[in-house]
C-alpha angles and dihedrals in degrees: 000000000000131000119214112221135178118255092259091064097045097048094095097062125106108254112258094013124124113193115217134189123178119210120203118190116192107203098165131026096230098041130080115255124261106251126209124178120208116197135167140143090241116073092205090058091051091050092050095046093045093050093048093050096045095043092061090054099043140070092202111124105273095229092053091046091050093050094050094047091048087054087071089077088072088060095051089238092280108171090334117184129181114197124193116202142165096037090306097311093110127050120181120192115192139171140173096229129119093298130222113296095203114020092184093058091042087065093054122085114252101033112109141154093200117132128188094280092052093047088056088069106028134017094257093192099134097255105096103092092035091053092045092050092051093048092049092046089052088060092050092257137121137237116201132184119205139164115264122233108272094008138313132073139290120202114191125191118192126182129179097219141356112291115262114250116256110264127213121303129115109286091196127243116313116246121245095271092047090049090053092048093049091049091048092050090051088057104039111014134183090055135159125227092248091056093047092048090052094047094049097037092235132136112270092231092057093048093048092050094049091048090055089052091051090048091050089053092052096247098110133034126206125222122215091258092055097259118138134213134177120262119223088261091051092050089050090052091051090053090060096047102059 
């Protein structure tokens, strides 16, 4: 699988590098997994495509799933594998990179190994795994970090049941990027993250992350192919913004 992107969204890649993530979905205990390979020269495109494919197979909270998959950028996508088990209740993300020197600190906000090149794709502010762990714990689940066989890291998320949809309440005012995405979806939905990034002139990673936030807040819904549309609640919010 490859995602075609405009030059503005591929500029952050390392010349000559193709980023690859394999996805293995185990649908039956006594059958081999279904394997999909995501590859692209742009790391943001690989993150977005991987998240979209895994999210439709998993009941892990989308925000937690996004944060853990984005964490792959720290490992340079070396032998990255995302495995979906237990009818989507378990997602295991592994790589053969340098590993995590101190897993305990990696789960605390503020500790990060992100340099400038990594922050060009993901936030890299030392909150991803901590946020994911909190979100999973809120659903009665567990996030674990272990050493991989032969080096690298394995992050496993396990939940007992699909997360309950957010009910009522005031989600607060959308930020500027979210406002732009909501307005764009009102005009051209269904739309995919790549299209919205191109239309707004924004990095794909930022658009994908904000869409997950809007989905979590019940303002946007995601189709199996990665396209997004407004929910009734999202359309109502847009009407009050402009």
